N, C-alpha and C positions, 0 to 999 in steps of 0.2 A: 409139348415138344419143348428142349431144352433152347438156351440161347446161343444156339451154333453161330458161329461166325467163321467165313471163308478164311482160310490161311493167306494172308496177303504178304508173306514174307518176301516172296519171289519178285513179284511186280506191282502189289499195292491195289489194294480196292478200286481206286480210281481208273487205273489201266484196265482192270477186269470189268468194269462197269461199261466201257465200251462193247464188250463182247456180250454182256447181258443185253444190251441195246438193240443186238440183232436180233436175240431171242424174244424180246418182250418190245416191239417197234410202238406200242401204245403208250410207253411209259419214256418220258424225257431222260437224257442223259444227266442232267442236274438232280432229278428225283434218284435214279439210281446212286449217284454219287452219295447223296444224305443218307441212304441207308447203310453206309459205312460197312457194308459186308455183313451185316445182321440179318440173320435167315428171317426172324419174326416180322421185321419191317418189309422186307421185300416179299414175304409172303402176304402180306396185307396189302401191299400196294399192288402186286398182280391179282390178286382176289379182286380187288375194286376195279382194277382197269378192266379186266375181262371177265366180269360178272361170274365167276365161278366160285365153287365152294372152297373153303379153307384146305380140305384134305388135296383137291385137284391142284391148287396154287402151292401147297406144300411138297407136293410130288414133283412139280415142275423145279421148283426152287431148289430142293435137295438134289435132284438129278443135275441139275446146273452145276452146283456144288461140287458134287462127286466128280463130275467131267472135268472141271477145272483142277480139281487135285489131282487127277490122274495125269493130265498134261503138265502139272508143275511138277510130278515127281522125278 
């Protein structure tokens, strides 16, 4: 997987991290902010916290990014 990074030009990753916190409530807001919108960092964090495969975590993260981009458009 490439180093996908969510487009943060509208509200910034720190703002979007709050939305991500709703999706992944086992991850702290500080941890989400520290991911800086980097898909690989977020995938690893979700995988660890929810004890899931990398593929399952990647699907969730990329789906989140697609949803965010849709609503930012």
